[in-house]
MARLOLUM-222734 format. One record per residue (C-alpha): x negated, y, z negated. Coordinates in steps of 0.05 Angstrom, whole numbers, plus 5000, padded with zeros to 4 digits. Layout:
BEGIN
XYZ;...
***
This chain:
BEGIN
663358897724;666058297743;674458187748;676157687681;682557397680;685258067639;684658487708;690358927714;690358897787;695458327817;697258177880;704958177899;709058027955;715858647974;720958258007;726258658045;732958798001;737558848067;734758158101;736657718038;742958028032;744558028107;746557278132;745357438207;738757678198;733557298242;727857318185;726157618121;721158258117;715058128072;709958518049;703558378007;699858937969;697059037900;700259427831;696459557760;700159257711;697859707651;700960377698;707060037727;709459477675;716259377714;718459087781;715959507841;720359757890;717660147964;720860448020;717660008078;719159858156;722859208160;722558978242;728658568231;733559138204;729259578258;729960078199;725260278129;729159818077;727759768000;723259297989;723658967923;718358527884;718657757882;716257277835;710756777860;711156157834;703855847829;
***
């Protein structure tokens, strides 16, 4: 079965919420993952390790400009 335009799985980028708020940070941690649009219509938030904060932080979904 070929993936069409209405494929439920989409690619999302997760960005560290701690690095965005902290201006002293050296960078911003980002992860790329996939989510099913039908099962999770809201924005995705996962706890992932941030190498800039040196701890597990909440990474939230950001918009992708295409």
